[in-house]
C-alpha positions as CSV (number, residue, x, y, z in Angstrom):
1,X,19.6,3.4,-2.1
2,X,20.0,3.4,1.3
3,X,18.4,0.5,3.8
4,X,16.5,2.9,5.6
5,X,14.8,4.1,2.2
6,X,14.2,0.8,0.7
7,X,12.8,-0.2,4.5
8,X,10.5,2.6,4.4
9,X,9.5,1.8,0.6
10,X,8.9,-1.8,1.5
11,X,6.6,-0.6,4.7
12,X,4.5,1.7,2.8
13,X,4.1,-1.3,-0.5
14,X,3.0,-3.6,2.2
15,X,0.9,-1.7,4.2
16,X,-0.6,-0.2,1.3
17,X,-1.5,-4.0,0.6
18,X,-2.7,-4.6,3.7
19,X,-4.6,-1.9,4.1
20,X,-6.5,-2.7,1.1
21,X,-7.4,-5.9,2.3
22,X,-8.8,-4.7,5.5
23,X,-10.6,-1.7,3.7
24,X,-12.4,-3.7,1.5
25,X,-13.3,-6.2,4.2
26,X,-14.5,-3.8,6.4
27,X,-16.5,-1.9,3.9
28,X,-17.9,-5.0,2.6
29,X,-18.8,-7.0,5.4
30,X,-20.6,-3.2,6.8
31,X,-22.4,-3.6,3.4
32,X,-23.6,-6.9,3.7
33,X,-25.0,-6.5,7.1
34,X,-27.1,-3.4,6.4
35,X,-28.7,-5.3,3.4
36,X,-29.3,-8.2,5.7
37,X,-31.0,-5.8,8.5
38,X,-32.8,-4.1,5.3
39,X,-34.1,-7.4,3.8
40,X,-34.5,-9.3,7.5
41,X,-32.2,-12.4,5.5
42,X,-29.3,-13.2,7.7
43,X,-28.4,-15.9,4.7
44,X,-26.7,-12.5,2.8
45,X,-24.3,-13.0,5.7
46,X,-22.9,-16.2,4.4
47,X,-21.3,-13.8,2.0
48,X,-18.9,-12.5,4.4
49,X,-16.8,-15.7,4.3
50,X,-16.9,-15.2,0.5
51,X,-15.9,-12.0,1.3
52,X,-13.1,-13.0,3.2
53,X,-11.4,-15.6,1.3
54,X,-10.9,-14.3,-2.4
55,X,-7.8,-15.8,-3.4
56,X,-6.8,-12.2,-4.7
57,X,-7.3,-10.7,-1.7
58,X,-5.7,-13.3,0.7
59,X,-2.7,-12.8,-1.9
60,X,-2.6,-9.1,-1.6
61,X,-2.8,-9.3,2.0
62,X,-0.1,-12.2,2.7
63,X,2.5,-10.1,0.3
64,X,1.5,-6.7,2.2
65,X,2.6,-8.1,5.6
66,X,5.7,-10.2,3.9
67,X,6.7,-6.8,2.7
68,X,6.0,-4.9,6.0
69,X,8.2,-7.9,7.8
70,X,11.1,-7.6,5.1
71,X,10.6,-3.4,5.8
72,X,11.4,-4.4,9.7
73,X,14.4,-6.7,9.1
74,X,15.9,-3.9,6.9
75,X,15.2,-1.3,9.4
76,X,16.9,-3.3,12.2
77,X,19.8,-3.7,9.9
78,X,20.2,-0.3,9.1
79,X,20.0,0.4,13.1
80,X,22.4,-2.3,13.7
81,X,25.3,-0.7,11.0
82,X,24.7,2.8,12.4
83,X,26.4,1.8,15.4
84,X,25.1,4.0,17.9
85,X,24.4,3.2,21.5
86,X,20.8,1.1,21.7
87,X,21.0,0.6,17.9
88,X,20.2,-3.2,18.4
89,X,17.0,-2.4,19.9
90,X,15.8,-2.4,16.3
91,X,15.5,-6.4,16.7
92,X,12.9,-5.8,18.8
93,X,10.9,-3.9,16.4
94,X,11.9,-6.4,13.7
95,X,10.7,-9.2,15.2
96,X,7.2,-7.7,16.3
97,X,6.9,-6.8,12.4
98,X,8.3,-10.3,11.5
99,X,5.5,-11.8,13.7
100,X,2.5,-9.9,12.1
101,X,1.4,-12.4,9.4
102,X,1.7,-15.5,12.0
103,X,-0.2,-14.0,15.0
104,X,-2.7,-13.8,13.1
105,X,-3.4,-17.7,13.0
106,X,-2.8,-17.9,17.0
107,X,-4.8,-18.1,20.0
108,X,-5.9,-14.2,21.4
109,X,-3.1,-14.5,24.2
110,X,-0.2,-15.1,21.9
111,X,-2.1,-11.7,19.6
112,X,-1.9,-9.8,23.3
113,X,1.9,-11.0,23.6
114,X,2.5,-9.9,19.9
115,X,1.1,-6.5,20.7
116,X,3.0,-5.8,23.8
117,X,6.2,-7.1,22.1
118,X,5.8,-4.7,19.1
119,X,4.5,-1.9,21.5
120,X,8.2,-2.4,23.2
121,X,9.6,-2.8,20.1
122,X,8.4,0.8,18.9
123,X,9.3,2.1,22.2
124,X,12.7,0.8,21.9
125,X,13.0,2.1,18.5
126,X,11.7,5.4,19.2
127,X,14.7,6.0,22.3
128,X,17.6,4.5,20.1
129,X,16.7,7.1,17.5
130,X,16.5,9.7,19.9
131,X,19.9,8.6,21.4
132,X,20.9,8.9,17.6
133,X,20.2,12.9,17.2
134,X,22.1,13.4,20.5
135,X,25.0,11.1,19.2
136,X,25.5,12.8,16.3
137,X,25.8,16.3,17.3
């Protein structure tokens, strides 16, 4: 298997793990909120924190985002090995993916900076990939 194949596999598996956490959190929180409104009992919202802090959910989320980080690094290595113009731009993309998990523990300004970094990384990779196609023709 190639590095890009491994990268893709890790990205899909990692994203699925993180998405399960987000999906359960979003749907679960909505359920608690709706039940709280129906019953007129705000104490049901105390369960939201319990939902977020379940060890299995946190582990799934963390491992998922670590796999996404590995996917970014593997993609950057594969791009670098391709030896085409702009191939090293994958490093910015990989940095964005590696920093997805840590950015959750930073203030809002750092989260915004992370979003900008990751956005720039995505644009650079898109540019490099278009150059790859024209380089091989």
